Every structure is written in C-alpha cells, then in structure tokens.
DOTIRO-609140 format. One record per residue (C-alpha): residue in three letters; residue number from 1; x negated, y, z. Coordinates in steps of 0.2 Angstrom, whole numbers. Layout:
// residues N
- resn;resi;east;north;up
- ALA;NUM;X;Y;Z
...
END
This chain:
// residues 512
- resn;resi;east;north;up
- MET;1;9;107;21
- THR;2;-8;105;14
- ASP;3;-10;101;-3
- LYS;4;-23;87;0
- TYR;5;-16;70;4
- TYR;6;-27;55;9
- VAL;7;-21;38;9
- THR;8;-31;21;12
- THR;9;-28;2;10
- PRO;10;-37;-9;25
- ILE;11;-53;-13;19
- TYR;12;-51;-32;15
- TYR;13;-62;-45;23
- VAL;14;-73;-54;12
- ASN;15;-73;-71;19
- GLY;16;-60;-78;6
- ALA;17;-53;-73;-11
- PRO;18;-38;-61;-13
- HIS;19;-20;-67;-12
- ILE;20;-3;-60;-12
- GLY;21;-4;-52;5
- HIS;22;-19;-42;-1
- ALA;23;-10;-36;-16
- TYR;24;7;-32;-7
- THR;25;-3;-19;4
- SER;26;-13;-12;-11
- ILE;27;3;-10;-23
- ALA;28;12;-1;-7
- ALA;29;-3;11;-5
- ASP;30;-4;14;-24
- VAL;31;15;18;-25
- VAL;32;11;31;-11
- ALA;33;-4;39;-20
- ARG;34;5;40;-36
- TRP;35;20;48;-29
- LYS;36;9;61;-21
- ARG;37;2;65;-38
- LEU;38;19;66;-45
- GLU;39;23;78;-32
- GLY;40;8;89;-37
- ARG;41;-3;85;-22
- ASP;42;-22;83;-23
- VAL;43;-23;64;-19
- PHE;44;-38;54;-13
- PHE;45;-34;36;-13
- LEU;46;-47;23;-5
- THR;47;-48;4;-4
- GLY;48;-63;-7;-2
- THR;49;-70;-21;7
- ASP;50;-77;-24;25
- GLU;51;-92;-36;24
- HIS;52;-101;-38;40
- GLY;53;-98;-50;55
- GLN;54;-101;-67;61
- LYS;55;-87;-73;51
- VAL;56;-94;-68;34
- GLU;57;-112;-73;39
- LYS;58;-105;-91;42
- ALA;59;-94;-91;26
- ALA;60;-110;-86;17
- GLN;61;-119;-100;25
- ASP;62;-106;-113;21
- ALA;63;-106;-107;2
- GLY;64;-126;-110;2
- LEU;65;-129;-91;0
- ASP;66;-137;-76;8
- PRO;67;-124;-65;15
- GLN;68;-127;-50;2
- SER;69;-124;-62;-13
- PHE;70;-109;-69;-5
- THR;71;-101;-53;-2
- ASP;72;-105;-46;-19
- GLY;73;-95;-60;-26
- VAL;74;-80;-58;-16
- ALA;75;-80;-39;-16
- GLY;76;-81;-41;-36
- GLN;77;-65;-52;-35
- PHE;78;-56;-38;-24
- ARG;79;-61;-25;-36
- ALA;80;-54;-36;-51
- MET;81;-37;-38;-41
- GLY;82;-36;-19;-40
- GLU;83;-38;-17;-59
- ALA;84;-25;-31;-63
- LEU;85;-12;-23;-53
- GLY;86;-15;-6;-59
- ILE;87;-22;1;-42
- SER;88;-26;19;-45
- ASN;89;-39;21;-30
- ASP;90;-51;36;-32
- ASP;91;-66;26;-24
- PHE;92;-70;8;-18
- ILE;93;-80;7;-3
- ARG;94;-91;-8;4
- THR;95;-98;-8;21
- THR;96;-114;-14;15
- GLU;97;-117;2;7
- PRO;98;-131;14;13
- ARG;99;-118;28;13
- HIS;100;-107;18;25
- LYS;101;-122;13;37
- ALA;102;-127;31;38
- ALA;103;-109;36;43
- CYS;104;-108;22;56
- THR;105;-125;28;63
- ALA;106;-119;46;65
- LEU;107;-103;41;73
- TRP;108;-112;29;85
- THR;109;-124;43;89
- ARG;110;-110;56;92
- LEU;111;-101;44;104
- VAL;112;-118;41;114
- GLU;113;-121;59;115
- ALA;114;-103;61;123
- GLY;115;-107;49;135
- GLU;116;-93;37;128
- ILE;117;-106;22;125
- TYR;118;-116;13;139
- LEU;119;-126;-3;139
- GLY;120;-120;-18;150
- ALA;121;-118;-37;147
- TYR;122;-102;-45;140
- GLU;123;-94;-61;146
- GLY;124;-78;-68;139
- TRP;125;-67;-76;126
- TYR;126;-72;-72;109
- ALA;127;-63;-78;93
- ILE;128;-75;-78;78
- ARG;129;-60;-79;66
- ASP;130;-52;-64;72
- GLU;131;-68;-55;76
- ALA;132;-60;-50;92
- PHE;133;-62;-52;111
- TYR;134;-47;-58;121
- GLY;135;-43;-57;140
- GLU;136;-38;-74;150
- ASP;137;-21;-68;150
- GLU;138;-19;-66;132
- LEU;139;-24;-84;128
- ILE;140;-12;-99;127
- THR;141;-14;-118;127
- ASN;142;-10;-127;112
- ALA;143;-3;-145;110
- HIS;144;-21;-152;112
- GLY;145;-24;-143;129
- VAL;146;-36;-132;121
- LEU;147;-38;-112;124
- ILE;148;-34;-101;109
- ALA;149;-31;-84;104
- PRO;150;-13;-77;102
- THR;151;-17;-78;83
- GLY;152;-20;-96;83
- ALA;153;-39;-94;82
- PRO;154;-52;-104;92
- VAL;155;-60;-95;106
- GLU;156;-77;-99;114
- TRP;157;-84;-91;130
- VAL;158;-99;-79;125
- ARG;159;-111;-70;137
- GLU;160;-123;-58;129
- PRO;161;-131;-40;132
- SER;162;-118;-28;124
- TYR;163;-115;-9;122
- PHE;164;-98;-5;128
- PHE;165;-86;10;122
- ARG;166;-76;18;138
- LEU;167;-59;13;131
- SER;168;-51;13;148
- ALA;169;-54;31;149
- TRP;170;-43;34;134
- GLN;171;-28;25;140
- ASP;172;-17;39;146
- ARG;173;-23;51;131
- LEU;174;-18;38;118
- LEU;175;-1;36;126
- ALA;176;1;56;127
- HIS;177;-4;55;108
- TYR;178;10;42;104
- GLU;179;23;51;113
- ALA;180;19;68;105
- ASN;181;18;60;88
- ALA;182;33;49;86
- ASP;183;28;45;67
- PHE;184;10;41;72
- ILE;185;13;21;71
- GLY;186;27;13;59
- PRO;187;38;4;59
- GLY;188;46;6;75
- ALA;189;42;-13;81
- ARG;190;24;-10;79
- ARG;191;24;6;88
- ASN;192;33;-3;102
- GLU;193;21;-17;102
- VAL;194;5;-4;103
- ILE;195;13;6;117
- SER;196;16;-10;126
- PHE;197;-1;-16;124
- VAL;198;-9;1;130
- ARG;199;2;3;145
- GLY;200;-3;-15;151
- GLY;201;-21;-7;154
- LEU;202;-36;-5;143
- THR;203;-53;-12;148
- ASP;204;-69;-5;141
- LEU;205;-73;-13;124
- SER;206;-89;-22;118
- VAL;207;-96;-13;103
- SER;208;-112;-23;99
- ARG;209;-118;-41;97
- THR;210;-135;-49;98
- SER;211;-130;-67;93
- PHE;212;-130;-63;74
- ARG;213;-139;-51;62
- TRP;214;-126;-47;49
- GLY;215;-121;-30;53
- VAL;216;-126;-13;55
- GLU;217;-140;-11;67
- VAL;218;-137;0;83
- PRO;219;-148;16;81
- ASN;220;-164;15;92
- ASP;221;-160;-4;97
- PRO;222;-162;-16;82
- GLU;223;-159;-31;94
- HIS;224;-140;-26;92
- VAL;225;-129;-24;78
- MET;226;-113;-14;79
- TYR;227;-96;-24;83
- VAL;228;-88;-27;66
- TRP;229;-72;-16;70
- LEU;230;-83;-1;75
- ASP;231;-91;-4;58
- ALA;232;-76;-7;48
- LEU;233;-66;7;54
- THR;234;-78;21;50
- ASN;235;-76;17;32
- TYR;236;-61;30;31
- LEU;237;-74;43;37
- THR;238;-88;37;26
- ALA;239;-78;40;10
- THR;240;-75;58;14
- GLY;241;-93;61;15
- TYR;242;-95;61;34
- PRO;243;-106;66;42
- ASP;244;-109;80;30
- ALA;245;-96;94;33
- ASP;246;-99;101;16
- ALA;247;-97;85;6
- PRO;248;-83;87;-9
- ARG;249;-70;76;0
- ALA;250;-75;82;18
- GLY;251;-57;92;18
- PHE;252;-47;75;16
- TRP;253;-50;71;34
- PRO;254;-39;67;44
- ALA;255;-31;53;33
- ASN;256;-12;56;30
- LEU;257;-9;37;30
- HIS;258;-18;21;35
- MET;259;-9;6;28
- VAL;260;-13;-10;36
- GLY;261;-7;-28;40
- LYS;262;3;-31;56
- ASP;263;-12;-41;62
- ILE;264;-24;-27;63
- ILE;265;-12;-13;69
- ARG;266;-21;-14;87
- PHE;267;-38;-10;81
- HIS;268;-30;5;70
- ALA;269;-19;12;82
- VAL;270;-28;10;98
- TYR;271;-46;8;95
- TRP;272;-49;19;80
- PRO;273;-39;35;88
- ALA;274;-49;32;104
- PHE;275;-65;33;94
- LEU;276;-61;48;85
- MET;277;-55;57;100
- ALA;278;-70;52;110
- ALA;279;-82;59;95
- GLY;280;-71;75;94
- LEU;281;-64;71;78
- PRO;282;-46;73;72
- VAL;283;-35;57;71
- PRO;284;-27;51;57
- ARG;285;-8;57;55
- ARG;286;1;40;52
- ILE;287;-3;21;52
- CYS;288;10;9;44
- ALA;289;9;-10;45
- ASN;290;16;-22;33
- GLY;291;22;-39;38
- TRP;292;17;-56;31
- TRP;293;23;-66;16
- THR;294;28;-85;17
- VAL;295;29;-95;1
- GLU;296;46;-104;-1
- GLY;297;49;-103;17
- GLU;298;31;-109;22
- LYS;299;15;-101;29
- MET;300;2;-98;15
- SER;301;-12;-110;18
- LYS;302;-27;-117;7
- SER;303;-25;-134;13
- VAL;304;-5;-134;9
- GLY;305;-10;-127;-9
- ASN;306;2;-114;-8
- VAL;307;-7;-99;-9
- ILE;308;-1;-87;-22
- GLU;309;-15;-78;-32
- PRO;310;-10;-61;-39
- SER;311;-18;-65;-56
- ALA;312;-8;-80;-59
- LEU;313;9;-71;-56
- ILE;314;4;-55;-67
- GLU;315;-2;-67;-81
- GLU;316;16;-75;-81
- PHE;317;27;-62;-77
- GLY;318;18;-46;-81
- ARG;319;10;-33;-69
- ASP;320;25;-22;-67
- ALA;321;38;-35;-63
- VAL;322;25;-41;-49
- ARG;323;24;-24;-42
- PHE;324;43;-21;-43
- PHE;325;46;-37;-34
- LEU;326;35;-36;-20
- LEU;327;42;-19;-15
- ARG;328;59;-24;-18
- GLU;329;62;-40;-10
- MET;330;60;-35;8
- PRO;331;59;-20;20
- PHE;332;41;-14;21
- GLY;333;35;-19;39
- ASN;334;46;-35;40
- ASP;335;40;-53;36
- GLY;336;45;-58;18
- ASP;337;46;-75;8
- TYR;338;40;-77;-10
- SER;339;51;-88;-20
- ARG;340;50;-90;-40
- ARG;341;68;-91;-41
- ALA;342;69;-74;-32
- LEU;343;57;-65;-43
- ILE;344;64;-71;-60
- SER;345;82;-66;-52
- ARG;346;75;-49;-48
- LEU;347;66;-47;-66
- ASN;348;82;-53;-76
- VAL;349;95;-45;-67
- GLU;350;89;-28;-61
- LEU;351;74;-24;-73
- ALA;352;81;-33;-89
- ASN;353;99;-31;-87
- ASP;354;102;-16;-77
- LEU;355;88;-4;-81
- GLY;356;82;-12;-98
- ASN;357;98;-14;-105
- LEU;358;104;4;-100
- ALA;359;89;12;-109
- GLN;360;91;0;-125
- ARG;361;109;3;-127
- SER;362;107;21;-125
- LEU;363;91;25;-135
- SER;364;99;12;-149
- MET;365;113;23;-150
- ILE;366;105;39;-153
- ALA;367;93;31;-167
- ARG;368;108;24;-176
- ASN;369;121;38;-173
- CYS;370;111;54;-170
- GLU;371;98;52;-183
- GLY;372;86;47;-169
- ARG;373;87;66;-162
- LEU;374;92;71;-146
- PRO;375;109;79;-144
- PRO;376;114;94;-136
- LEU;377;119;95;-117
- PRO;378;138;95;-115
- SER;379;146;111;-112
- PRO;380;156;111;-101
- LEU;381;152;96;-92
- THR;382;165;84;-87
- ASP;383;167;80;-70
- ALA;384;160;62;-74
- ASP;385;145;71;-83
- ALA;386;142;82;-69
- ALA;387;143;68;-56
- LEU;388;130;57;-65
- LEU;389;118;71;-68
- ALA;390;120;77;-50
- GLN;391;116;59;-43
- ALA;392;100;59;-55
- ALA;393;94;76;-48
- ALA;394;95;69;-31
- LEU;395;82;55;-34
- PRO;396;66;65;-31
- ARG;397;72;71;-14
- LEU;398;79;54;-10
- LEU;399;64;44;-15
- ALA;400;52;57;-6
- ALA;401;61;54;11
- ALA;402;60;35;9
- ILE;403;42;34;2
- ASP;404;36;45;17
- ILE;405;42;33;30
- GLN;406;36;18;18
- ALA;407;53;12;15
- PHE;408;50;6;-2
- HIS;409;65;-5;-3
- THR;410;77;10;1
- ALA;411;68;20;-14
- LEU;412;71;7;-26
- GLU;413;88;6;-20
- GLU;414;92;24;-23
- ALA;415;86;22;-41
- TRP;416;96;7;-43
- ARG;417;112;16;-36
- VAL;418;109;28;-51
- ILE;419;105;15;-64
- ARG;420;121;6;-59
- ALA;421;131;21;-59
- ALA;422;124;26;-77
- ASN;423;129;8;-83
- GLY;424;147;11;-76
- TYR;425;147;28;-85
- ILE;426;142;21;-102
- ASP;427;155;7;-100
- HIS;428;168;19;-95
- GLN;429;163;33;-109
- ALA;430;162;20;-123
- PRO;431;151;31;-135
- TRP;432;152;16;-148
- ALA;433;171;20;-148
- LEU;434;169;39;-147
- LYS;435;158;37;-164
- LYS;436;175;35;-173
- THR;437;186;48;-163
- ASP;438;174;62;-156
- ALA;439;157;62;-163
- VAL;440;152;78;-153
- ARG;441;158;69;-136
- MET;442;148;53;-141
- GLY;443;132;64;-143
- SER;444;136;73;-126
- VAL;445;138;56;-117
- LEU;446;122;50;-125
- ARG;447;112;66;-120
- VAL;448;118;64;-102
- LEU;449;113;46;-102
- ALA;450;96;51;-109
- GLU;451;94;65;-95
- VAL;452;97;51;-81
- ILE;453;86;38;-89
- ARG;454;72;51;-89
- ALA;455;75;55;-71
- VAL;456;74;37;-66
- ALA;457;59;32;-77
- THR;458;50;47;-69
- VAL;459;54;43;-51
- LEU;460;49;25;-54
- GLN;461;33;28;-62
- PRO;462;23;24;-45
- PHE;463;31;7;-44
- MET;464;30;2;-63
- PRO;465;17;14;-71
- ASP;466;15;5;-87
- SER;467;34;1;-91
- MET;468;39;19;-86
- ALA;469;26;27;-96
- ARG;470;33;18;-111
- MET;471;51;22;-107
- LEU;472;46;40;-106
- ASP;473;37;38;-122
- GLN;474;54;33;-130
- LEU;475;62;49;-124
- ALA;476;48;60;-131
- VAL;477;43;66;-115
- PRO;478;25;73;-116
- ALA;479;11;67;-106
- ASP;480;10;83;-96
- ALA;481;28;85;-92
- ARG;482;30;68;-82
- GLY;483;28;75;-65
- LEU;484;44;79;-52
- ALA;485;43;97;-56
- ALA;486;46;94;-75
- LEU;487;63;87;-70
- ASP;488;69;104;-66
- HIS;489;69;107;-86
- PRO;490;80;97;-97
- LEU;491;73;87;-113
- VAL;492;71;98;-128
- GLU;493;87;96;-139
- GLY;494;84;90;-156
- SER;495;68;80;-151
- VAL;496;64;66;-164
- LEU;497;64;50;-153
- PRO;498;53;35;-158
- ALA;499;62;19;-163
- PRO;500;68;11;-145
- GLN;501;59;-5;-141
- GLY;502;65;-17;-127
- ILE;503;54;-15;-111
- PHE;504;60;-29;-100
- PRO;505;64;-44;-109
- ARG;506;73;-58;-100
- PHE;507;61;-72;-92
- VAL;508;67;-89;-98
- GLU;509;60;-104;-89
- GLU;510;52;-117;-101
- VAL;511;61;-134;-100
- ALA;512;48;-148;-98
END
C-alpha cells in the first residue's frame, strides 16, 4: 500500500449557488481525507469548480455579467461553503485557471497523437442543461408531447463541425476493466448501471463545439472549444501538476477515490477512464457515487422555495451537527430525505444524550471524585472492563473497513454501538454508588470510561472535527497523539484533566 492517498470531490458546476447536495459530497470526501490522515497517510484532497460550457455562458448572460465575472462570484460561494463546513481540502481548482488550460491542451494533444481524436460533424440531440448528447433511444416524451432527456432536461437538434473521440473503440476494454476491478465503481447499483450502459454499445463522442466560445480552445483550431466534460474531468490531472512529471504532486496520480453525484457517474466511469487509457495514463482506483436529497419528501427546487442552504443549517444547528446528520441519516449511495425533525432528533438523542451525556457524566465524576486526575487502569480487568475496552479497541479496524467502501452510516453505527455499550456499562457499574463502598473500583470504572471516550473521540474526528477536538482536550490528549496509532498507548495515569464542559447541548425549538 502506497503512503499517498488522493481523494476528490466533483468540481461543482457554477451555474447556481451551493446547496445541501454539494455540501453532502464535500463532507463525505472530507471524512475520507481526514480518516486517511489519521491513518498516517500522505493525503491530497481536491475540490473546486467547473466553470466552462454553454450553460454557464447563458447563466452569465441572464445575470448581466461577462462569464469570468459570473464564475468568479459563484466560485467564491463554493469556497465559502467549504470553509463553513470545515472542509480540509489541500487545493481548490478552477477550470478557468491557466494551469488547467495547459493540462487540457496537453491531454488533447496526447489523444490526437495517439489517433484517438478526429474531425467530423455532429448531428444529434443535445441538452444544454446537462451539457450532454443523447441518442434518440434515450429520449422520452413528456406530458406535453415534447422530447426530453432522461434527466428531464429539454433537448435540441444540433448540427455543427466537431472533433470526435473514438469512444466506440474502448467498449471491450472498459468492460474488461470493470470485470477485473470489482471495486472500481460503487455502490453496486451504479456499477450495474454503468456496465449495462457500456454493454448497450458505445458510439464515438463529440468532444468539441463551435456554437459558443466559453471554453478551452482546441489546440491549433481556435474555432472549436473543448467539450465541457473533457475539459472538466481533466481537472483531477491538472491538480497533480500534469503534464509535468516532476511536479511535487505528480506522485499522487492515479487518484484513489473520485466522489461524485449519481447523475455524473457515466462521465466519470465511462468517458474518463476511456480518455485516460487512450492517452496511456493510469485510471483512478475507485469512483463512488452518492444519491440525491429531497426535502420533507419533495424534490429541491428554487421555484418551490425548499432549497436547503448549508450556511443556514450551520448557523442554526452548528457545523458538526450538520456534518454528522448528513452522513448518519442515510446509507451513502442511496437517495435520502432531509427533515428538520430528523436532524433535531439525531442531535438530541445521539449527540446530546448518547455521546454528550456519556462524556459529561464520566469526566464530571473524575473532576469531583478523583481531584481531576486520571485514575489508574484496573488490574486485573473485570470481564465487563475487558469486554468494553475490546469493543473500543476494535473501532479503528471497523471504521477503516466501512470508510474504504464509503459506508459512512455503518462507520457511525460501529461507533454508536460502543457509545451505547459504554452507557450501559456506567449504568451497571454505578460509580456514584461505588464512591461510598469501593473508591478504588470507582476510579477503575472511570478510567475505563475515559479510555473508551478517547477511542470514540479519536475515530469520530473526521466526522465532527471541532467537537471531537474539544472532547480530546478534556481528556488532556496532546495534539500530536490524536492519530489512530496513538490508541495503542493508554492515557497517562495521573494526568490533570481540565474542567469538563458540555459539548452537545440539546436543541430546543423556540415556541412562537
């Protein structure tokens, strides 16, 4: 296993402001990046914005702005979203940057030299909203008798000169790659969808346009700009310094994980590996697609007025509560429904009651009854002590297995099994009663609880970085001892713990 780990979000399309769906994918990728850092890996985490294409050009016109000014503004909103969510990206790429245009030019040139791109003419159905071409067999007729794309986007008949990528030549090689690499696409439903699409037959892909100007110019033919998806997908290479093989980040390619929305899985799992194979470059190791969020059972829509803005959620509930809820509420890859009631329930039951109360009860008793000093570990351990400590010790292995397949809800459930077990342990051991009958045993129970809380807080850092940092502060865990490897060593007996403070207050709705 190489020490390097490269994870990406999709680069977000700048035709509109960020919403909860963008936040969800960014948080998930951030958890992976933070977990890999806890494992001691050398992590490169990329996010950014996709700023070219006819749809952006039109959105800029509608806003009365030139495309660059328009994209500058929206890219700023996505940067701000990442900062508000605590996203720990190492780079933020914009496809309007000179470094990206240079990488696109290099990849295009390489494909031309390999004989994979040729000039022809395109005639067919095109959806501006999706920036995608569709075959007639993919179109559906809506209630008004109008042909639309399977996504619901309007389509128009387009005829113009175009460069083509020989996608049809890669059908068998793509299928062979999927067969040989069972984990290349996740989850399973998306893998099946992609394989079915490729088995249905691939046609050569139009990779340039002449009907608009907002894009990367095709080398040696400035009448054409590159198809937005060839341009956009190249961002993952750009950020590694491509085509400079000696760039500081060149060693991070191929990416370990691309995290994307299910609506763009075809571009990432079909077109992208075909482009890379054709250029003689390694393909990413895994592509994982998340589902979509509805709001109180309805599709998010500006016209309905139910679009959930991450900044508003964070302001009301706090950053870590939002991060926790989005990854706890549904299995990653499935569609999910946001409801205010569900968020408040998760916050109050699992964060405030289960975890918050466990930490507050345990640490308050150490402060009151042990002079604020960490008691010694029990020797020998009782069966109950050993069982709970063993559960806590298994957390790094269990969470690693879940996070490696992006089963974030499973990872959190593993942590909560231990939290519930620890609450059962404290209730059964009753250290408040032991204070009067066996003070040494009381100290032993509290020390076991401190070790368990430390293990839980350590593995939950990627999900709730601020709250878990405060919890580890209250256990006097040094900043350089918060990785997974540090859990092999117990807390230092006799350490003076700071006064405990509640971390997850209950949320109480204001009565109008």
